[in-house]
MISESE-587054 format. One line per field, with one value per residue (C-alpha): residue number from 1; residue in one letter; chain; x, y, z. Coordinates in steps of 0.2 Angstrom, whole numbers, padded with zeros to 4 digits. Layout:
% MISESE-587054
pos	NUM, ...
code	a, ...
unit	A, ...
X	X, ...
Y	Y, ...
Z	Z, ...
***
This chain:
% MISESE-587054
pos	1, 2, 3, 4, 5, 6, 7, 8, 9, 10, 11, 12, 13, 14, 15, 16, 17, 18, 19, 20, 21, 22, 23, 24, 25, 26, 27, 28, 29, 30, 31, 32, 33, 34, 35, 36, 37, 38, 39, 40, 41, 42, 43, 44, 45, 46, 47, 48, 49, 50, 51, 52, 53, 54, 55, 56, 57, 58, 59, 60, 61, 62, 63, 64, 65, 66, 67, 68, 69, 70, 71, 72, 73, 74, 75, 76, 77, 78, 79, 80, 81, 82, 83, 84, 85, 86, 87, 88, 89, 90, 91, 92, 93, 94, 95, 96, 97, 98, 99, 100, 101, 102, 103, 104, 105, 106, 107, 108, 109, 110, 111, 112, 113, 114, 115, 116, 117, 118, 119, 120, 121, 122, 123, 124, 125, 126, 127, 128, 129, 130, 131, 132, 133, 134, 135, 136, 137, 138, 139, 140, 141, 142, 143, 144, 145, 146, 147, 148, 149, 150, 151, 152, 153, 154, 155, 156, 157, 158, 159, 160, 161, 162, 163, 164, 165, 166, 167, 168, 169, 170, 171, 172, 173, 174, 175, 176, 177, 178, 179, 180, 181, 182, 183, 184, 185, 186, 187, 188, 189, 190, 191, 192, 193, 194, 195, 196, 197, 198, 199, 200, 201, 202, 203, 204, 205, 206, 207, 208, 209, 210, 211, 212, 213, 214, 215, 216, 217, 218, 219, 220, 221, 222, 223, 224, 225, 226, 227, 228, 229, 230, 231, 232, 233, 234, 235, 236, 237, 238, 239, 240, 241, 242, 243, 244, 245, 246, 247, 248, 249, 250, 251, 252, 253, 254, 255, 256, 257, 258, 259, 260, 261, 262, 263, 264, 265, 266, 267, 268, 269, 270, 271, 272, 273, 274, 275, 276, 277, 278, 279, 280, 281, 282, 283, 284, 285, 286, 287, 288, 289, 290, 291, 292, 293, 294, 295, 296, 297, 298, 299, 300, 301, 302, 303, 304, 305, 306, 307, 308, 309, 310, 311, 312, 313, 314, 315, 316, 317, 318, 319, 320, 321, 322, 323, 324, 325, 326, 327, 328, 329, 330, 331, 332, 333, 334, 335, 336, 337, 338, 339, 340, 341, 342, 343, 344, 345, 346, 347, 348
code	m, s, l, a, t, a, i, l, i, v, s, l, f, t, g, g, t, m, e, q, l, v, d, v, t, y, f, l, a, d, r, q, d, v, t, v, s, f, f, e, k, r, p, r, e, v, a, f, q, i, a, r, l, p, g, v, l, k, a, e, p, y, r, e, v, q, v, r, i, r, n, g, h, v, e, r, r, i, m, i, r, a, r, p, r, g, a, e, l, n, r, i, i, d, a, d, l, q, p, v, v, l, p, e, s, g, l, a, i, s, d, m, l, a, n, i, l, k, v, r, v, g, d, t, v, e, v, d, l, l, d, g, e, r, r, t, i, t, l, p, v, a, a, l, v, e, d, y, l, g, i, r, g, m, m, d, q, d, a, l, a, k, l, l, r, e, a, p, k, a, n, g, v, s, v, s, l, d, k, n, r, q, d, q, f, y, a, a, v, e, a, l, p, v, v, s, s, l, a, l, q, t, a, s, l, a, t, f, r, d, a, v, a, i, l, v, t, t, m, s, s, i, y, t, g, l, a, a, v, i, a, f, g, v, v, y, n, n, a, r, v, s, l, s, e, r, a, r, e, l, a, s, l, r, v, l, g, f, t, h, g, e, v, l, r, i, l, l, l, e, l, a, l, l, t, l, i, a, q, p, p, g, w, a, l, g, y, g, l, a, l, i, m, k, t, n, l, a, g, e, l, m, r, v, r, l, v, v, e, p, a, t, y, v, f, a, s, a, i, v, i, t, a, a, v, l, s, a, l, i, v, r, r, r, v, t, q, l, d, l, v, a, v, l, k, t, r, d
unit	A, A, A, A, A, A, A, A, A, A, A, A, A, A, A, A, A, A, A, A, A, A, A, A, A, A, A, A, A, A, A, A, A, A, A, A, A, A, A, A, A, A, A, A, A, A, A, A, A, A, A, A, A, A, A, A, A, A, A, A, A, A, A, A, A, A, A, A, A, A, A, A, A, A, A, A, A, A, A, A, A, A, A, A, A, A, A, A, A, A, A, A, A, A, A, A, A, A, A, A, A, A, A, A, A, A, A, A, A, A, A, A, A, A, A, A, A, A, A, A, A, A, A, A, A, A, A, A, A, A, A, A, A, A, A, A, A, A, A, A, A, A, A, A, A, A, A, A, A, A, A, A, A, A, A, A, A, A, A, A, A, A, A, A, A, A, A, A, A, A, A, A, A, A, A, A, A, A, A, A, A, A, A, A, A, A, A, A, A, A, A, A, A, A, A, A, A, A, A, A, A, A, A, A, A, A, A, A, A, A, A, A, A, A, A, A, A, A, A, A, A, A, A, A, A, A, A, A, A, A, A, A, A, A, A, A, A, A, A, A, A, A, A, A, A, A, A, A, A, A, A, A, A, A, A, A, A, A, A, A, A, A, A, A, A, A, A, A, A, A, A, A, A, A, A, A, A, A, A, A, A, A, A, A, A, A, A, A, A, A, A, A, A, A, A, A, A, A, A, A, A, A, A, A, A, A, A, A, A, A, A, A, A, A, A, A, A, A, A, A, A, A, A, A, A, A, A, A, A, A, A, A, A, A, A, A, A, A, A, A, A, A, A, A, A, A, A, A
X	0000, 0014, 0022, 0005, 0005, 0022, 0019, 0004, 0015, 0028, 0016, 0008, 0025, 0028, 0014, 0016, 0034, 0031, 0019, 0032, 0045, 0033, 0030, 0048, 0054, 0040, 0033, 0048, 0063, 0058, 0045, 0046, 0031, 0042, 0060, 0066, 0081, 0093, 0102, 0118, 0124, 0119, 0125, 0117, 0108, 0097, 0086, 0082, 0075, 0064, 0058, 0051, 0040, 0022, 0016, 0033, 0033, 0051, 0065, 0081, 0096, 0105, 0120, 0124, 0140, 0144, 0158, 0167, 0170, 0183, 0190, 0204, 0197, 0179, 0171, 0154, 0148, 0136, 0130, 0135, 0121, 0125, 0112, 0113, 0114, 0097, 0088, 0069, 0062, 0075, 0081, 0091, 0081, 0090, 0083, 0075, 0065, 0075, 0083, 0102, 0113, 0128, 0146, 0154, 0168, 0170, 0158, 0142, 0137, 0123, 0125, 0122, 0136, 0148, 0144, 0149, 0165, 0168, 0172, 0166, 0167, 0184, 0190, 0195, 0189, 0196, 0184, 0186, 0177, 0167, 0160, 0170, 0188, 0192, 0204, 0205, 0204, 0204, 0189, 0186, 0170, 0162, 0145, 0134, 0116, 0103, 0093, 0082, 0083, 0099, 0116, 0124, 0135, 0130, 0140, 0137, 0135, 0149, 0161, 0157, 0160, 0177, 0181, 0176, 0186, 0171, 0159, 0143, 0133, 0116, 0109, 0091, 0080, 0067, 0052, 0037, 0021, 0005, -0008, -0019, -0006, 0002, -0004, 0004, 0020, 0020, 0017, 0031, 0043, 0039, 0046, 0063, 0075, 0087, 0075, 0076, 0063, 0050, 0048, 0032, 0032, 0014, 0018, 0034, 0024, 0011, 0024, 0032, 0016, 0012, 0029, 0034, 0022, 0007, 0018, 0024, 0006, -0002, 0011, 0008, -0010, -0008, 0004, -0008, -0022, -0011, -0005, -0023, -0027, -0012, -0017, -0035, -0027, -0016, -0029, -0043, -0031, -0026, -0045, -0048, -0034, -0039, -0057, -0051, -0040, -0053, -0069, -0071, -0069, -0081, -0094, -0091, -0095, -0111, -0117, -0113, -0125, -0115, -0123, -0117, -0112, -0102, -0093, -0089, -0082, -0069, -0063, -0063, -0055, -0039, -0040, -0043, -0029, -0017, -0022, -0019, -0003, 0004, 0002, 0017, 0029, 0021, 0024, 0043, 0045, 0036, 0047, 0063, 0057, 0053, 0071, 0078, 0067, 0072, 0090, 0090, 0080, 0091, 0100, 0108, 0091, 0080, 0080, 0066, 0064, 0060, 0043, 0031, 0016, 0006, -0009, 0001, 0002, -0016, -0022, -0012, -0018, -0036, -0035, -0028, -0041, -0055, -0048, -0049, -0068, -0072, -0064, -0073, -0090, -0085, -0080, -0095, -0106, -0096, -0098, -0116, -0117, -0106, -0112, -0110, -0113, -0101, -0088, -0089, -0088, -0072, -0056, -0040
Y	0000, 0012, 0008, 0012, 0029, 0032, 0028, 0040, 0054, 0051, 0052, 0068, 0076, 0077, 0088, 0099, 0102, 0106, 0120, 0126, 0126, 0137, 0149, 0151, 0153, 0164, 0174, 0176, 0176, 0182, 0195, 0205, 0205, 0207, 0204, 0215, 0208, 0218, 0212, 0217, 0223, 0241, 0254, 0250, 0267, 0260, 0255, 0273, 0274, 0258, 0266, 0281, 0270, 0270, 0258, 0254, 0254, 0248, 0243, 0234, 0230, 0214, 0207, 0189, 0183, 0165, 0157, 0140, 0136, 0123, 0115, 0103, 0091, 0095, 0109, 0116, 0129, 0141, 0159, 0171, 0183, 0200, 0210, 0228, 0228, 0229, 0221, 0219, 0211, 0198, 0191, 0176, 0166, 0154, 0138, 0149, 0158, 0174, 0185, 0184, 0199, 0195, 0198, 0214, 0203, 0185, 0173, 0166, 0148, 0136, 0122, 0109, 0117, 0118, 0099, 0095, 0105, 0099, 0117, 0126, 0144, 0150, 0139, 0146, 0141, 0144, 0154, 0155, 0171, 0167, 0184, 0199, 0198, 0180, 0176, 0164, 0171, 0164, 0168, 0164, 0156, 0169, 0161, 0146, 0148, 0134, 0137, 0125, 0128, 0125, 0128, 0146, 0159, 0175, 0192, 0210, 0220, 0232, 0218, 0209, 0225, 0227, 0209, 0211, 0228, 0237, 0250, 0243, 0235, 0227, 0212, 0216, 0224, 0216, 0227, 0228, 0234, 0243, 0230, 0243, 0250, 0234, 0238, 0255, 0247, 0234, 0247, 0257, 0243, 0238, 0254, 0252, 0244, 0238, 0226, 0208, 0200, 0201, 0187, 0187, 0180, 0174, 0165, 0157, 0151, 0143, 0135, 0128, 0121, 0113, 0105, 0100, 0103, 0095, 0079, 0078, 0082, 0069, 0056, 0061, 0059, 0041, 0037, 0044, 0033, 0017, 0021, 0023, 0006, -0002, 0006, -0001, -0018, -0018, -0013, -0025, -0040, -0037, -0036, -0052, -0061, -0056, -0062, -0079, -0081, -0077, -0085, -0098, -0087, -0075, -0089, -0095, -0078, -0077, -0094, -0088, -0073, -0059, -0048, -0044, -0027, -0033, -0046, -0034, -0021, -0034, -0037, -0020, -0012, -0021, -0014, 0003, 0003, -0004, 0009, 0023, 0017, 0015, 0033, 0041, 0028, 0030, 0049, 0047, 0033, 0045, 0059, 0048, 0042, 0059, 0064, 0050, 0054, 0072, 0068, 0056, 0066, 0082, 0085, 0099, 0104, 0105, 0102, 0103, 0108, 0095, 0102, 0090, 0101, 0096, 0094, 0080, 0070, 0073, 0068, 0052, 0047, 0051, 0039, 0025, 0028, 0029, 0012, 0005, 0011, 0003, -0013, -0013, -0011, -0026, -0036, -0031, -0039, -0055, -0056, -0054, -0068, -0079, -0097, -0102, -0121, -0123, -0112, -0122, -0139, -0133, -0141, -0131
Z	0000, 0004, -0013, -0022, -0013, -0018, -0037, -0036, -0029, -0042, -0057, -0049, -0046, -0065, -0069, -0054, -0058, -0076, -0071, -0058, -0073, -0083, -0069, -0065, -0083, -0090, -0075, -0063, -0075, -0092, -0088, -0104, -0116, -0132, -0136, -0150, -0160, -0172, -0188, -0180, -0163, -0160, -0147, -0130, -0131, -0144, -0129, -0126, -0144, -0141, -0125, -0134, -0146, -0142, -0129, -0121, -0102, -0100, -0111, -0106, -0118, -0118, -0127, -0133, -0138, -0144, -0136, -0134, -0116, -0110, -0095, -0100, -0113, -0110, -0120, -0125, -0137, -0128, -0127, -0115, -0111, -0103, -0094, -0086, -0067, -0059, -0074, -0070, -0086, -0089, -0073, -0067, -0053, -0041, -0033, -0019, -0033, -0028, -0042, -0044, -0044, -0057, -0051, -0058, -0065, -0069, -0077, -0070, -0077, -0075, -0062, -0076, -0086, -0070, -0068, -0086, -0085, -0068, -0061, -0046, -0040, -0040, -0054, -0071, -0088, -0106, -0117, -0136, -0142, -0158, -0161, -0167, -0162, -0161, -0147, -0132, -0114, -0097, -0085, -0067, -0062, -0051, -0048, -0051, -0055, -0055, -0070, -0079, -0098, -0108, -0102, -0104, -0097, -0089, -0086, -0081, -0097, -0093, -0089, -0106, -0115, -0107, -0111, -0129, -0130, -0136, -0131, -0123, -0137, -0138, -0149, -0143, -0131, -0119, -0119, -0107, -0116, -0112, -0118, -0125, -0137, -0143, -0161, -0161, -0155, -0168, -0182, -0176, -0175, -0193, -0198, -0190, -0203, -0190, -0181, -0188, -0177, -0163, -0151, -0141, -0124, -0126, -0142, -0134, -0119, -0131, -0141, -0125, -0119, -0136, -0138, -0121, -0107, -0115, -0118, -0100, -0093, -0104, -0099, -0081, -0083, -0090, -0076, -0063, -0071, -0071, -0053, -0048, -0055, -0046, -0030, -0031, -0036, -0021, -0009, -0016, -0016, 0002, 0006, -0003, 0005, 0022, 0018, 0012, 0027, 0039, 0031, 0044, 0058, 0051, 0047, 0065, 0072, 0062, 0068, 0086, 0083, 0077, 0064, 0047, 0053, 0067, 0057, 0043, 0056, 0062, 0044, 0038, 0053, 0049, 0031, 0037, 0049, 0036, 0024, 0036, 0043, 0025, 0021, 0030, 0023, 0006, 0007, 0011, -0003, -0015, -0012, -0013, -0030, -0036, -0031, -0041, -0056, -0055, -0054, -0068, -0080, -0079, -0095, -0105, -0113, -0098, -0079, -0067, -0049, -0035, -0031, -0021, -0015, 0000, -0011, -0020, -0004, 0000, -0018, -0018, -0001, -0006, -0021, -0011, 0003, -0011, -0017, 0000, 0002, -0015, -0010, 0007, -0003, -0013, 0002, 0011, -0003, -0002, 0017, 0016, 0003, 0014, 0013, 0032, 0030, 0015, 0024, 0040, 0031, 0022, 0029, 0032
***
């Protein structure tokens, strides 16, 4: 019964974790409405020009540069994304759901990338710049950030400009919009020849849900259904075994004058106690299995947080208890139809 509860918790954990990933990525970290990208890097002051367009509430420039990062013989090709200090639209969120302030110097990398390169804070990595002046530099790892999508590097915008030996530039601008003036903003952006594309946050979220989240939640629903069937099978089988083992004793009690209700109470009390006692170990097992799944599913493309809400434990236990109630109803019918003479004649 504990394992049945644990299986339910693991299957429910997947769906809840995916929703948590969506909340962190699209509502806590990337809070912009639109991302404006340019054909080529522009002076950072271009953000002021975008900010003057109709409907713009806030505009923040960002700079991206492609690099090859290496430690020993292990290397990865990544993007280093630089933000201005105090950025509010495009933030880095840590495992405690708090915004991360980038160090003024050095490189911040995701935990997954640090594990791949086998480095930690204070170590140095080699970085091959693949944008503009191509050269190899050595950078200290100043911070590790637990992010959930991809592997990347992060730097302060002024620090990256100094590293690239250029005036602060921007590849694009993150924009917060007045919803009532979106059409005016789009029309104004279309007239700008330097703009290469617009990325809408709502469209990105819809694409993510269609491509990934719906697949995971559908699988989670299937697993939950299978786990519920397993839970019912486990509880019902236990009730049937208990009835088979005690059939002679129950029949003897009926012959001695016990009512159906009194006999049934004796049988089902054990089932109820076993079901309730099995829940705390099931919760612990479920959390452990969820931790194992979270660890084994972590990859370079996507990771998830270990989030097992209290409602998950409640729902899993409710399914097992419901299975116990249904089993009790079936057993009750069998007890009322018990053939006393045939049972008492049966030899052990």
